[in-house]
PDB file of N, CA, C, O and CB in Angstrom:
ATOM      1  N   ALA A   1      20.769  33.143  34.327  1.00  0.00           N
ATOM      2  CA  ALA A   1      21.586  32.036  34.764  1.00  0.00           C
ATOM      3  C   ALA A   1      22.954  32.061  34.070  1.00  0.00           C
ATOM      4  O   ALA A   1      23.965  31.709  34.677  1.00  0.00           O
ATOM      5  CB  ALA A   1      20.870  30.715  34.493  1.00  0.00           C
ATOM      6  N   CYS A   2      22.982  32.475  32.810  1.00  0.00           N
ATOM      7  CA  CYS A   2      24.261  32.460  32.095  1.00  0.00           C
ATOM      8  C   CYS A   2      25.208  33.521  32.647  1.00  0.00           C
ATOM      9  O   CYS A   2      26.416  33.293  32.705  1.00  0.00           O
ATOM     10  CB  CYS A   2      24.039  32.683  30.590  1.00  0.00           C
ATOM     11  N   MET A   3      24.682  34.672  33.052  1.00  0.00           N
ATOM     12  CA  MET A   3      25.560  35.711  33.605  1.00  0.00           C
ATOM     13  C   MET A   3      26.037  35.333  35.001  1.00  0.00           C
ATOM     14  O   MET A   3      27.148  35.682  35.400  1.00  0.00           O
ATOM     15  CB  MET A   3      24.833  37.067  33.646  1.00  0.00           C
ATOM     16  N   GLU A   4      25.204  34.626  35.733  1.00  0.00           N
ATOM     17  CA  GLU A   4      25.628  34.118  37.040  1.00  0.00           C
ATOM     18  C   GLU A   4      26.785  33.133  36.859  1.00  0.00           C
ATOM     19  O   GLU A   4      27.754  33.162  37.618  1.00  0.00           O
ATOM     20  CB  GLU A   4      24.441  33.435  37.781  1.00  0.00           C
ATOM     21  N   ALA A   5      26.682  32.274  35.864  1.00  0.00           N
ATOM     22  CA  ALA A   5      27.763  31.320  35.582  1.00  0.00           C
ATOM     23  C   ALA A   5      29.032  32.043  35.156  1.00  0.00           C
ATOM     24  O   ALA A   5      30.131  31.649  35.547  1.00  0.00           O
ATOM     25  CB  ALA A   5      27.335  30.327  34.490  1.00  0.00           C
ATOM     26  N   ALA A   6      28.891  33.101  34.357  1.00  0.00           N
ATOM     27  CA  ALA A   6      30.064  33.866  33.927  1.00  0.00           C
ATOM     28  C   ALA A   6      30.745  34.521  35.119  1.00  0.00           C
ATOM     29  O   ALA A   6      31.973  34.560  35.195  1.00  0.00           O
ATOM     30  CB  ALA A   6      29.667  34.933  32.893  1.00  0.00           C
ATOM     31  N   LYS A   7      29.949  35.032  36.046  1.00  0.00           N
ATOM     32  CA  LYS A   7      30.530  35.655  37.244  1.00  0.00           C
ATOM     33  C   LYS A   7      31.293  34.621  38.071  1.00  0.00           C
ATOM     34  O   LYS A   7      32.404  34.880  38.534  1.00  0.00           O
ATOM     35  CB  LYS A   7      29.426  36.317  38.105  1.00  0.00           C
ATOM     36  N   LYS A   8      30.689  33.451  38.249  1.00  0.00           N
ATOM     37  CA  LYS A   8      31.339  32.391  39.020  1.00  0.00           C
ATOM     38  C   LYS A   8      32.625  31.928  38.344  1.00  0.00           C
ATOM     39  O   LYS A   8      33.605  31.616  39.021  1.00  0.00           O
ATOM     40  CB  LYS A   8      30.387  31.205  39.205  1.00  0.00           C
ATOM     41  N   ALA A   9      32.627  31.880  37.012  1.00  0.00           N
ATOM     42  CA  ALA A   9      33.804  31.429  36.260  1.00  0.00           C
ATOM     43  C   ALA A   9      34.835  32.533  36.097  1.00  0.00           C
ATOM     44  O   ALA A   9      35.976  32.268  35.718  1.00  0.00           O
ATOM     45  CB  ALA A   9      33.388  30.915  34.892  1.00  0.00           C
ATOM     46  N   GLY A  10      34.439  33.776  36.381  1.00  0.00           N
ATOM     47  CA  GLY A  10      35.376  34.881  36.293  1.00  0.00           C
ATOM     48  C   GLY A  10      35.686  35.325  34.874  1.00  0.00           C
ATOM     49  O   GLY A  10      36.786  35.797  34.587  1.00  0.00           O
ATOM     50  N   GLY A  11      34.731  35.175  34.008  1.00  0.00           N
ATOM     51  CA  GLY A  11      35.007  35.556  32.626  1.00  0.00           C
ATOM     52  C   GLY A  11      33.847  36.253  31.955  1.00  0.00           C
ATOM     53  O   GLY A  11      32.774  36.402  32.540  1.00  0.00           O
ATOM     54  N   PRO A  12      34.064  36.677  30.732  1.00  0.00           N
ATOM     55  CA  PRO A  12      32.993  37.299  29.965  1.00  0.00           C
ATOM     56  C   PRO A  12      32.045  36.233  29.414  1.00  0.00           C
ATOM     57  O   PRO A  12      32.289  35.033  29.547  1.00  0.00           O
ATOM     58  CB  PRO A  12      33.573  38.148  28.818  1.00  0.00           C
ATOM     59  N   ILE A  13      30.982  36.690  28.806  1.00  0.00           N
ATOM     60  CA  ILE A  13      30.013  35.766  28.216  1.00  0.00           C
ATOM     61  C   ILE A  13      29.465  36.356  26.924  1.00  0.00           C
ATOM     62  O   ILE A  13      29.378  37.574  26.771  1.00  0.00           O
ATOM     63  CB  ILE A  13      28.861  35.464  29.207  1.00  0.00           C
ATOM     64  N   MET A  14      29.102  35.483  26.006  1.00  0.00           N
ATOM     65  CA  MET A  14      28.473  35.900  24.762  1.00  0.00           C
ATOM     66  C   MET A  14      27.002  35.476  24.813  1.00  0.00           C
ATOM     67  O   MET A  14      26.684  34.321  25.094  1.00  0.00           O
ATOM     68  CB  MET A  14      29.206  35.282  23.516  1.00  0.00           C
ATOM     69  N   VAL A  15      26.122  36.425  24.537  1.00  0.00           N
ATOM     70  CA  VAL A  15      24.686  36.151  24.499  1.00  0.00           C
ATOM     71  C   VAL A  15      24.217  36.396  23.064  1.00  0.00           C
ATOM     72  O   VAL A  15      24.513  37.434  22.472  1.00  0.00           O
ATOM     73  CB  VAL A  15      23.890  37.055  25.534  1.00  0.00           C
ATOM     74  N   THR A  16      23.489  35.435  22.517  1.00  0.00           N
ATOM     75  CA  THR A  16      23.033  35.535  21.138  1.00  0.00           C
ATOM     76  C   THR A  16      21.578  35.980  21.078  1.00  0.00           C
ATOM     77  O   THR A  16      20.735  35.516  21.846  1.00  0.00           O
ATOM     78  CB  THR A  16      23.206  34.198  20.420  1.00  0.00           C
ATOM     79  N   SER A  17      21.308  36.878  20.159  1.00  0.00           N
ATOM     80  CA  SER A  17      19.950  37.325  19.883  1.00  0.00           C
ATOM     81  C   SER A  17      19.616  36.923  18.453  1.00  0.00           C
ATOM     82  O   SER A  17      20.479  36.953  17.576  1.00  0.00           O
ATOM     83  CB  SER A  17      19.796  38.873  20.095  1.00  0.00           C
ATOM     84  N   SER A  18      18.377  36.551  18.223  1.00  0.00           N
ATOM     85  CA  SER A  18      17.968  36.161  16.876  1.00  0.00           C
ATOM     86  C   SER A  18      16.678  36.881  16.501  1.00  0.00           C
ATOM     87  O   SER A  18      15.991  37.439  17.357  1.00  0.00           O
ATOM     88  CB  SER A  18      17.782  34.628  16.778  1.00  0.00           C
ATOM     89  N   ARG A  19      16.369  36.861  15.242  1.00  0.00           N
ATOM     90  CA  ARG A  19      15.143  37.487  14.748  1.00  0.00           C
ATOM     91  C   ARG A  19      13.925  36.835  15.410  1.00  0.00           C
ATOM     92  O   ARG A  19      13.033  37.528  15.899  1.00  0.00           O
ATOM     93  CB  ARG A  19      15.051  37.370  13.199  1.00  0.00           C
ATOM     94  N   GLY A  20      13.897  35.513  15.423  1.00  0.00           N
ATOM     95  CA  GLY A  20      12.787  34.796  16.054  1.00  0.00           C
ATOM     96  C   GLY A  20      12.728  35.021  17.554  1.00  0.00           C
ATOM     97  O   GLY A  20      11.646  35.113  18.134  1.00  0.00           O
ATOM     98  N   GLY A  21      13.889  35.109  18.176  1.00  0.00           N
ATOM     99  CA  GLY A  21      13.925  35.399  19.614  1.00  0.00           C
ATOM    100  C   GLY A  21      13.372  36.772  19.915  1.00  0.00           C
ATOM    101  O   GLY A  21      12.684  36.970  20.917  1.00  0.00           O
ATOM    102  N   GLY A  22      13.674  37.722  19.045  1.00  0.00           N
ATOM    103  CA  GLY A  22      13.128  39.068  19.220  1.00  0.00           C
ATOM    104  C   GLY A  22      11.621  39.080  19.121  1.00  0.00           C
ATOM    105  O   GLY A  22      10.947  39.757  19.897  1.00  0.00           O
ATOM    106  N   GLN A  23      11.082  38.324  18.158  1.00  0.00           N
ATOM    107  CA  GLN A  23       9.633  38.254  18.024  1.00  0.00           C
ATOM    108  C   GLN A  23       9.018  37.573  19.246  1.00  0.00           C
ATOM    109  O   GLN A  23       7.942  37.966  19.696  1.00  0.00           O
ATOM    110  CB  GLN A  23       9.245  37.504  16.738  1.00  0.00           C
ATOM    111  N   PHE A  24       9.690  36.559  19.783  1.00  0.00           N
ATOM    112  CA  PHE A  24       9.204  35.869  20.975  1.00  0.00           C
ATOM    113  C   PHE A  24       9.140  36.832  22.165  1.00  0.00           C
ATOM    114  O   PHE A  24       8.163  36.838  22.915  1.00  0.00           O
ATOM    115  CB  PHE A  24      10.111  34.664  21.308  1.00  0.00           C
ATOM    116  N   ILE A  25      10.189  37.646  22.332  1.00  0.00           N
ATOM    117  CA  ILE A  25      10.209  38.611  23.441  1.00  0.00           C
ATOM    118  C   ILE A  25       9.076  39.623  23.296  1.00  0.00           C
ATOM    119  O   ILE A  25       8.442  39.995  24.284  1.00  0.00           O
ATOM    120  CB  ILE A  25      11.568  39.341  23.501  1.00  0.00           C
ATOM    121  N   ALA A  26       8.822  40.070  22.060  1.00  0.00           N
ATOM    122  CA  ALA A  26       7.749  41.040  21.821  1.00  0.00           C
ATOM    123  C   ALA A  26       6.374  40.403  22.005  1.00  0.00           C
ATOM    124  O   ALA A  26       5.406  41.081  22.351  1.00  0.00           O
ATOM    125  CB  ALA A  26       7.868  41.627  20.411  1.00  0.00           C
ATOM    126  N   GLY A  27       6.300  39.117  21.775  1.00  0.00           N
ATOM    127  CA  GLY A  27       5.024  38.410  21.859  1.00  0.00           C
ATOM    128  C   GLY A  27       4.571  38.010  20.463  1.00  0.00           C
ATOM    129  O   GLY A  27       4.554  38.832  19.547  1.00  0.00           O
ATOM    130  N   LYS A  28       4.212  36.773  20.308  1.00  0.00           N
ATOM    131  CA  LYS A  28       3.851  36.252  18.988  1.00  0.00           C
ATOM    132  C   LYS A  28       2.642  36.976  18.390  1.00  0.00           C
ATOM    133  O   LYS A  28       2.479  36.974  17.170  1.00  0.00           O
ATOM    134  CB  LYS A  28       3.562  34.760  19.080  1.00  0.00           C
ATOM    135  N   ALA A  29       1.796  37.591  19.208  1.00  0.00           N
ATOM    136  CA  ALA A  29       0.613  38.286  18.694  1.00  0.00           C
ATOM    137  C   ALA A  29       0.913  39.736  18.307  1.00  0.00           C
ATOM    138  O   ALA A  29       0.049  40.409  17.746  1.00  0.00           O
ATOM    139  CB  ALA A  29      -0.499  38.254  19.732  1.00  0.00           C
ATOM    140  N   ALA A  30       2.113  40.223  18.594  1.00  0.00           N
ATOM    141  CA  ALA A  30       2.470  41.611  18.267  1.00  0.00           C
ATOM    142  C   ALA A  30       2.550  41.778  16.750  1.00  0.00           C
ATOM    143  O   ALA A  30       2.976  40.871  16.035  1.00  0.00           O
ATOM    144  CB  ALA A  30       3.825  42.009  18.932  1.00  0.00           C
ATOM    145  N   ASP A  31       2.140  42.935  16.279  1.00  0.00           N
ATOM    146  CA  ASP A  31       2.190  43.231  14.847  1.00  0.00           C
ATOM    147  C   ASP A  31       3.636  43.207  14.369  1.00  0.00           C
ATOM    148  O   ASP A  31       4.485  43.939  14.877  1.00  0.00           O
ATOM    149  CB  ASP A  31       1.539  44.606  14.541  1.00  0.00           C
ATOM    150  N   ASN A  32       3.897  42.367  13.401  1.00  0.00           N
ATOM    151  CA  ASN A  32       5.263  42.230  12.914  1.00  0.00           C
ATOM    152  C   ASN A  32       5.422  42.796  11.500  1.00  0.00           C
ATOM    153  O   ASN A  32       6.313  42.386  10.756  1.00  0.00           O
ATOM    154  CB  ASN A  32       5.681  40.767  12.939  1.00  0.00           C
ATOM    155  N   THR A  33       4.560  43.730  11.144  1.00  0.00           N
ATOM    156  CA  THR A  33       4.692  44.385   9.849  1.00  0.00           C
ATOM    157  C   THR A  33       6.054  45.065   9.781  1.00  0.00           C
ATOM    158  O   THR A  33       6.444  45.781  10.703  1.00  0.00           O
ATOM    159  CB  THR A  33       3.544  45.411   9.619  1.00  0.00           C
ATOM    160  N   ASP A  34       6.772  44.840   8.691  1.00  0.00           N
ATOM    161  CA  ASP A  34       8.121  45.385   8.506  1.00  0.00           C
ATOM    162  C   ASP A  34       9.070  44.992   9.636  1.00  0.00           C
ATOM    163  O   ASP A  34       9.968  45.755   9.993  1.00  0.00           O
ATOM    164  CB  ASP A  34       8.058  46.897   8.401  1.00  0.00           C
ATOM    165  N   ASP A  35       8.869  43.802  10.194  1.00  0.00           N
ATOM    166  CA  ASP A  35       9.711  43.261  11.269  1.00  0.00           C
ATOM    167  C   ASP A  35       9.649  44.076  12.559  1.00  0.00           C
ATOM    168  O   ASP A  35      10.562  44.000  13.382  1.00  0.00           O
ATOM    169  CB  ASP A  35      11.141  43.184  10.801  1.00  0.00           C
ATOM    170  N   ALA A  36       8.578  44.858  12.745  1.00  0.00           N
ATOM    171  CA  ALA A  36       8.480  45.735  13.917  1.00  0.00           C
ATOM    172  C   ALA A  36       8.600  44.971  15.236  1.00  0.00           C
ATOM    173  O   ALA A  36       9.313  45.409  16.139  1.00  0.00           O
ATOM    174  CB  ALA A  36       7.164  46.488  13.887  1.00  0.00           C
ATOM    175  N   ALA A  37       7.913  43.839  15.357  1.00  0.00           N
ATOM    176  CA  ALA A  37       7.969  43.070  16.608  1.00  0.00           C
ATOM    177  C   ALA A  37       9.345  42.429  16.796  1.00  0.00           C
ATOM    178  O   ALA A  37       9.871  42.403  17.909  1.00  0.00           O
ATOM    179  CB  ALA A  37       6.875  41.982  16.620  1.00  0.00           C
ATOM    180  N   CYS A  38       9.924  41.918  15.720  1.00  0.00           N
ATOM    181  CA  CYS A  38      11.258  41.317  15.807  1.00  0.00           C
ATOM    182  C   CYS A  38      12.289  42.357  16.246  1.00  0.00           C
ATOM    183  O   CYS A  38      13.160  42.070  17.067  1.00  0.00           O
ATOM    184  CB  CYS A  38      11.665  40.703  14.449  1.00  0.00           C
ATOM    185  N   ILE A  39      12.183  43.555  15.697  1.00  0.00           N
ATOM    186  CA  ILE A  39      13.124  44.631  16.036  1.00  0.00           C
ATOM    187  C   ILE A  39      12.917  45.077  17.477  1.00  0.00           C
ATOM    188  O   ILE A  39      13.875  45.159  18.247  1.00  0.00           O
ATOM    189  CB  ILE A  39      12.955  45.834  15.076  1.00  0.00           C
ATOM    190  N   ALA A  40      11.671  45.364  17.847  1.00  0.00           N
ATOM    191  CA  ALA A  40      11.383  45.842  19.208  1.00  0.00           C
ATOM    192  C   ALA A  40      11.796  44.817  20.255  1.00  0.00           C
ATOM    193  O   ALA A  40      12.371  45.175  21.282  1.00  0.00           O
ATOM    194  CB  ALA A  40       9.891  46.164  19.359  1.00  0.00           C
ATOM    195  N   GLY A  41      11.508  43.552  20.002  1.00  0.00           N
ATOM    196  CA  GLY A  41      11.878  42.500  20.950  1.00  0.00           C
ATOM    197  C   GLY A  41      13.378  42.331  21.068  1.00  0.00           C
ATOM    198  O   GLY A  41      13.896  42.118  22.164  1.00  0.00           O
ATOM    199  N   SER A  42      14.084  42.424  19.944  1.00  0.00           N
ATOM    200  CA  SER A  42      15.550  42.297  19.974  1.00  0.00           C
ATOM    201  C   SER A  42      16.192  43.450  20.720  1.00  0.00           C
ATOM    202  O   SER A  42      17.131  43.250  21.491  1.00  0.00           O
ATOM    203  CB  SER A  42      16.111  42.227  18.554  1.00  0.00           C
ATOM    204  N   VAL A  43      15.688  44.660  20.495  1.00  0.00           N
ATOM    205  CA  VAL A  43      16.221  45.827  21.205  1.00  0.00           C
ATOM    206  C   VAL A  43      15.912  45.713  22.699  1.00  0.00           C
ATOM    207  O   VAL A  43      16.771  45.996  23.534  1.00  0.00           O
ATOM    208  CB  VAL A  43      15.628  47.142  20.626  1.00  0.00           C
ATOM    209  N   ALA A  44      14.695  45.303  23.035  1.00  0.00           N
ATOM    210  CA  ALA A  44      14.329  45.130  24.449  1.00  0.00           C
ATOM    211  C   ALA A  44      15.211  44.080  25.114  1.00  0.00           C
ATOM    212  O   ALA A  44      15.640  44.251  26.255  1.00  0.00           O
ATOM    213  CB  ALA A  44      12.846  44.731  24.580  1.00  0.00           C
ATOM    214  N   GLY A  45      15.478  42.995  24.396  1.00  0.00           N
ATOM    215  CA  GLY A  45      16.350  41.954  24.936  1.00  0.00           C
ATOM    216  C   GLY A  45      17.759  42.462  25.171  1.00  0.00           C
ATOM    217  O   GLY A  45      18.376  42.147  26.188  1.00  0.00           O
ATOM    218  N   ALA A  46      18.272  43.249  24.230  1.00  0.00           N
ATOM    219  CA  ALA A  46      19.623  43.806  24.380  1.00  0.00           C
ATOM    220  C   ALA A  46      19.696  44.754  25.574  1.00  0.00           C
ATOM    221  O   ALA A  46      20.674  44.746  26.322  1.00  0.00           O
ATOM    222  CB  ALA A  46      20.046  44.543  23.097  1.00  0.00           C
ATOM    223  N   LEU A  47      18.662  45.567  25.749  1.00  0.00           N
ATOM    224  CA  LEU A  47      18.639  46.480  26.902  1.00  0.00           C
ATOM    225  C   LEU A  47      18.558  45.707  28.215  1.00  0.00           C
ATOM    226  O   LEU A  47      19.164  46.103  29.210  1.00  0.00           O
ATOM    227  CB  LEU A  47      17.453  47.453  26.794  1.00  0.00           C
ATOM    228  N   HIS A  48      17.823  44.627  28.215  1.00  0.00           N
ATOM    229  CA  HIS A  48      17.737  43.770  29.405  1.00  0.00           C
ATOM    230  C   HIS A  48      19.109  43.179  29.738  1.00  0.00           C
ATOM    231  O   HIS A  48      19.549  43.213  30.887  1.00  0.00           O
ATOM    232  CB  HIS A  48      16.702  42.634  29.185  1.00  0.00           C
ATOM    233  N   VAL A  49      19.772  42.641  28.722  1.00  0.00           N
ATOM    234  CA  VAL A  49      21.096  42.050  28.935  1.00  0.00           C
ATOM    235  C   VAL A  49      22.056  43.100  29.479  1.00  0.00           C
ATOM    236  O   VAL A  49      22.820  42.818  30.401  1.00  0.00           O
ATOM    237  CB  VAL A  49      21.648  41.447  27.622  1.00  0.00           C
ATOM    238  N   ARG A  50      22.027  44.301  28.924  1.00  0.00           N
ATOM    239  CA  ARG A  50      22.918  45.375  29.379  1.00  0.00           C
ATOM    240  C   ARG A  50      22.662  45.704  30.852  1.00  0.00           C
ATOM    241  O   ARG A  50      23.604  45.835  31.635  1.00  0.00           O
ATOM    242  CB  ARG A  50      22.729  46.640  28.510  1.00  0.00           C
ATOM    243  N   ALA A  51      21.402  45.834  31.222  1.00  0.00           N
ATOM    244  CA  ALA A  51      21.058  46.198  32.602  1.00  0.00           C
ATOM    245  C   ALA A  51      21.438  45.092  33.587  1.00  0.00           C
ATOM    246  O   ALA A  51      21.990  45.375  34.650  1.00  0.00           O
ATOM    247  CB  ALA A  51      19.559  46.500  32.713  1.00  0.00           C
ATOM    248  N   VAL A  52      21.153  43.856  33.249  1.00  0.00           N
ATOM    249  CA  VAL A  52      21.433  42.748  34.159  1.00  0.00           C
ATOM    250  C   VAL A  52      22.928  42.474  34.251  1.00  0.00           C
ATOM    251  O   VAL A  52      23.418  42.099  35.316  1.00  0.00           O
ATOM    252  CB  VAL A  52      20.698  41.488  33.707  1.00  0.00           C
ATOM    253  N   ALA A  53      23.655  42.651  33.167  1.00  0.00           N
ATOM    254  CA  ALA A  53      25.108  42.431  33.194  1.00  0.00           C
ATOM    255  C   ALA A  53      25.771  43.335  34.222  1.00  0.00           C
ATOM    256  O   ALA A  53      26.740  42.937  34.869  1.00  0.00           O
ATOM    257  CB  ALA A  53      25.721  42.679  31.802  1.00  0.00           C
ATOM    258  N   LYS A  54      25.256  44.548  34.376  1.00  0.00           N
ATOM    259  CA  LYS A  54      25.816  45.469  35.383  1.00  0.00           C
ATOM    260  C   LYS A  54      25.659  44.899  36.789  1.00  0.00           C
ATOM    261  O   LYS A  54      26.525  45.099  37.640  1.00  0.00           O
ATOM    262  CB  LYS A  54      25.129  46.851  35.296  1.00  0.00           C
ATOM    263  N   LEU A  55      24.562  44.193  37.036  1.00  0.00           N
ATOM    264  CA  LEU A  55      24.334  43.604  38.362  1.00  0.00           C
ATOM    265  C   LEU A  55      25.348  42.509  38.670  1.00  0.00           C
ATOM    266  O   LEU A  55      25.733  42.311  39.822  1.00  0.00           O
ATOM    267  CB  LEU A  55      22.916  43.038  38.455  1.00  0.00           C
ATOM    268  N   TYR A  56      25.772  41.809  37.638  1.00  0.00           N
ATOM    269  CA  TYR A  56      26.724  40.712  37.824  1.00  0.00           C
ATOM    270  C   TYR A  56      28.170  41.154  37.637  1.00  0.00           C
ATOM    271  O   TYR A  56      29.096  40.436  38.015  1.00  0.00           O
ATOM    272  CB  TYR A  56      26.412  39.590  36.861  1.00  0.00           C
ATOM    273  N   GLY A  57      28.361  42.328  37.058  1.00  0.00           N
ATOM    274  CA  GLY A  57      29.718  42.829  36.866  1.00  0.00           C
ATOM    275  C   GLY A  57      30.524  42.019  35.866  1.00  0.00           C
ATOM    276  O   GLY A  57      31.739  41.875  36.008  1.00  0.00           O
ATOM    277  N   VAL A  58      29.844  41.489  34.851  1.00  0.00           N
ATOM    278  CA  VAL A  58      30.551  40.703  33.837  1.00  0.00           C
ATOM    279  C   VAL A  58      30.443  41.393  32.479  1.00  0.00           C
ATOM    280  O   VAL A  58      29.407  41.972  32.154  1.00  0.00           O
ATOM    281  CB  VAL A  58      29.982  39.261  33.761  1.00  0.00           C
ATOM    282  N   PRO A  59      31.515  41.329  31.687  1.00  0.00           N
ATOM    283  CA  PRO A  59      31.415  41.851  30.329  1.00  0.00           C
ATOM    284  C   PRO A  59      30.596  40.897  29.465  1.00  0.00           C
ATOM    285  O   PRO A  59      30.770  39.680  29.524  1.00  0.00           O
ATOM    286  CB  PRO A  59      32.819  42.066  29.721  1.00  0.00           C
ATOM    287  N   VAL A  60      29.709  41.465  28.669  1.00  0.00           N
ATOM    288  CA  VAL A  60      28.853  40.663  27.797  1.00  0.00           C
ATOM    289  C   VAL A  60      29.033  41.112  26.353  1.00  0.00           C
ATOM    290  O   VAL A  60      29.004  42.306  26.054  1.00  0.00           O
ATOM    291  CB  VAL A  60      27.367  40.776  28.223  1.00  0.00           C
ATOM    292  N   ILE A  61      29.215  40.163  25.482  1.00  0.00           N
ATOM    293  CA  ILE A  61      29.235  40.417  24.047  1.00  0.00           C
ATOM    294  C   ILE A  61      27.874  39.983  23.532  1.00  0.00           C
ATOM    295  O   ILE A  61      27.487  38.824  23.683  1.00  0.00           O
ATOM    296  CB  ILE A  61      30.420  39.651  23.314  1.00  0.00           C
ATOM    297  N   LEU A  62      27.147  40.914  22.924  1.00  0.00           N
ATOM    298  CA  LEU A  62      25.837  40.583  22.370  1.00  0.00           C
ATOM    299  C   LEU A  62      26.010  40.267  20.892  1.00  0.00           C
ATOM    300  O   LEU A  62      26.425  41.117  20.104  1.00  0.00           O
ATOM    301  CB  LEU A  62      24.816  41.750  22.581  1.00  0.00           C
ATOM    302  N   HIS A  63      25.688  39.044  20.534  1.00  0.00           N
ATOM    303  CA  HIS A  63      25.867  38.560  19.158  1.00  0.00           C
ATOM    304  C   HIS A  63      24.506  38.493  18.478  1.00  0.00           C
ATOM    305  O   HIS A  63      23.617  37.772  18.931  1.00  0.00           O
ATOM    306  CB  HIS A  63      26.566  37.160  19.134  1.00  0.00           C
ATOM    307  N   SER A  64      24.344  39.239  17.397  1.00  0.00           N
ATOM    308  CA  SER A  64      23.108  39.130  16.625  1.00  0.00           C
ATOM    309  C   SER A  64      23.288  37.980  15.648  1.00  0.00           C
ATOM    310  O   SER A  64      24.175  37.996  14.794  1.00  0.00           O
ATOM    311  CB  SER A  64      22.765  40.475  15.875  1.00  0.00           C
ATOM    312  N   ASP A  65      22.448  37.010  15.791  1.00  0.00           N
ATOM    313  CA  ASP A  65      22.524  35.764  15.040  1.00  0.00           C
ATOM    314  C   ASP A  65      22.852  35.986  13.569  1.00  0.00           C
ATOM    315  O   ASP A  65      22.645  37.075  13.033  1.00  0.00           O
ATOM    316  CB  ASP A  65      21.223  35.015  15.161  1.00  0.00           C
ATOM    317  N   HIS A  66      23.355  34.965  12.937  1.00  0.00           N
ATOM    318  CA  HIS A  66      23.663  35.031  11.507  1.00  0.00           C
ATOM    319  C   HIS A  66      22.430  35.501  10.757  1.00  0.00           C
ATOM    320  O   HIS A  66      21.322  35.043  11.035  1.00  0.00           O
ATOM    321  CB  HIS A  66      24.143  33.652  10.969  1.00  0.00           C
ATOM    322  N   CYS A  67      22.608  36.391   9.830  1.00  0.00           N
ATOM    323  CA  CYS A  67      21.482  37.057   9.187  1.00  0.00           C
ATOM    324  C   CYS A  67      21.479  36.781   7.693  1.00  0.00           C
ATOM    325  O   CYS A  67      22.387  37.196   6.973  1.00  0.00           O
ATOM    326  CB  CYS A  67      21.527  38.563   9.447  1.00  0.00           C
ATOM    327  N   GLN A  68      20.457  36.083   7.236  1.00  0.00           N
ATOM    328  CA  GLN A  68      20.339  35.869   5.798  1.00  0.00           C
ATOM    329  C   GLN A  68      19.852  37.150   5.125  1.00  0.00           C
ATOM    330  O   GLN A  68      19.296  38.029   5.783  1.00  0.00           O
ATOM    331  CB  GLN A  68      19.378  34.692   5.494  1.00  0.00           C
ATOM    332  N   LYS A  69      20.054  37.250   3.849  1.00  0.00           N
ATOM    333  CA  LYS A  69      19.772  38.477   3.106  1.00  0.00           C
ATOM    334  C   LYS A  69      18.322  38.953   3.304  1.00  0.00           C
ATOM    335  O   LYS A  69      18.078  40.155   3.416  1.00  0.00           O
ATOM    336  CB  LYS A  69      20.047  38.255   1.620  1.00  0.00           C
ATOM    337  N   ALA A  70      17.383  38.037   3.346  1.00  0.00           N
ATOM    338  CA  ALA A  70      15.975  38.403   3.508  1.00  0.00           C
ATOM    339  C   ALA A  70      15.686  39.052   4.857  1.00  0.00           C
ATOM    340  O   ALA A  70      14.667  39.723   5.016  1.00  0.00           O
ATOM    341  CB  ALA A  70      15.104  37.180   3.342  1.00  0.00           C
ATOM    342  N   TRP A  71      16.574  38.858   5.826  1.00  0.00           N
ATOM    343  CA  TRP A  71      16.360  39.405   7.173  1.00  0.00           C
ATOM    344  C   TRP A  71      17.113  40.708   7.406  1.00  0.00           C
ATOM    345  O   TRP A  71      17.104  41.220   8.525  1.00  0.00           O
ATOM    346  CB  TRP A  71      16.779  38.390   8.215  1.00  0.00           C
ATOM    347  N   LEU A  72      17.754  41.251   6.403  1.00  0.00           N
ATOM    348  CA  LEU A  72      18.501  42.498   6.590  1.00  0.00           C
ATOM    349  C   LEU A  72      17.651  43.641   7.145  1.00  0.00           C
ATOM    350  O   LEU A  72      18.182  44.441   7.915  1.00  0.00           O
ATOM    351  CB  LEU A  72      19.105  42.922   5.281  1.00  0.00           C
ATOM    352  N   PRO A  73      16.362  43.771   6.805  1.00  0.00           N
ATOM    353  CA  PRO A  73      15.558  44.834   7.434  1.00  0.00           C
ATOM    354  C   PRO A  73      15.506  44.709   8.962  1.00  0.00           C
ATOM    355  O   PRO A  73      15.492  45.718   9.668  1.00  0.00           O
ATOM    356  CB  PRO A  73      14.138  44.809   6.875  1.00  0.00           C
ATOM    357  N   TRP A  74      15.477  43.466   9.474  1.00  0.00           N
ATOM    358  CA  TRP A  74      15.510  43.253  10.929  1.00  0.00           C
ATOM    359  C   TRP A  74      16.830  43.745  11.496  1.00  0.00           C
ATOM    360  O   TRP A  74      16.848  44.481  12.483  1.00  0.00           O
ATOM    361  CB  TRP A  74      15.302  41.757  11.276  1.00  0.00           C
ATOM    362  N   PHE A  75      17.924  43.348  10.886  1.00  0.00           N
ATOM    363  CA  PHE A  75      19.239  43.749  11.370  1.00  0.00           C
ATOM    364  C   PHE A  75      19.414  45.266  11.311  1.00  0.00           C
ATOM    365  O   PHE A  75      19.860  45.879  12.281  1.00  0.00           O
ATOM    366  CB  PHE A  75      20.332  43.061  10.555  1.00  0.00           C
ATOM    367  N   ASP A  76      19.064  45.869  10.174  1.00  0.00           N
ATOM    368  CA  ASP A  76      19.158  47.333  10.021  1.00  0.00           C
ATOM    369  C   ASP A  76      18.270  48.051  11.031  1.00  0.00           C
ATOM    370  O   ASP A  76      18.644  49.103  11.549  1.00  0.00           O
ATOM    371  CB  ASP A  76      18.764  47.752   8.591  1.00  0.00           C
ATOM    372  N   GLY A  77      17.091  47.486  11.317  1.00  0.00           N
ATOM    373  CA  GLY A  77      16.177  48.100  12.272  1.00  0.00           C
ATOM    374  C   GLY A  77      16.736  48.128  13.677  1.00  0.00           C
ATOM    375  O   GLY A  77      16.473  49.069  14.426  1.00  0.00           O
ATOM    376  N   MET A  78      17.503  47.114  14.052  1.00  0.00           N
ATOM    377  CA  MET A  78      18.117  47.107  15.391  1.00  0.00           C
ATOM    378  C   MET A  78      19.155  48.213  15.512  1.00  0.00           C
ATOM    379  O   MET A  78      19.309  48.823  16.571  1.00  0.00           O
ATOM    380  CB  MET A  78      18.769  45.740  15.686  1.00  0.00           C
ATOM    381  N   ILE A  79      19.856  48.461  14.428  1.00  0.00           N
ATOM    382  CA  ILE A  79      20.912  49.484  14.468  1.00  0.00           C
ATOM    383  C   ILE A  79      20.312  50.879  14.578  1.00  0.00           C
ATOM    384  O   ILE A  79      20.861  51.747  15.257  1.00  0.00           O
ATOM    385  CB  ILE A  79      21.803  49.391  13.216  1.00  0.00           C
ATOM    386  N   LYS A  80      19.175  51.092  13.902  1.00  0.00           N
ATOM    387  CA  LYS A  80      18.530  52.411  13.955  1.00  0.00           C
ATOM    388  C   LYS A  80      18.006  52.672  15.331  1.00  0.00           C
ATOM    389  O   LYS A  80      17.428  53.730  15.581  1.00  0.00           O
ATOM    390  CB  LYS A  80      17.397  52.517  12.937  1.00  0.00           C
TER     391      LYS A  80
END
């Protein structure tokens, strides 16, 4: 819905991803040892946003939520 709104407005959009959102996408029952589920879900979400943005023809900025020091393994895992 947000990319549809961006297309109608004629502008880009920023989509935020978070550690908890990544775990939600992976499924709350997924093994989250070493943030594995948070990382996998965040990467899957980013790939989804990239694929769908092409359908709408809008530029998307993917923002990884503010990251506290304890969550750096999640952030580093997304980059790898």
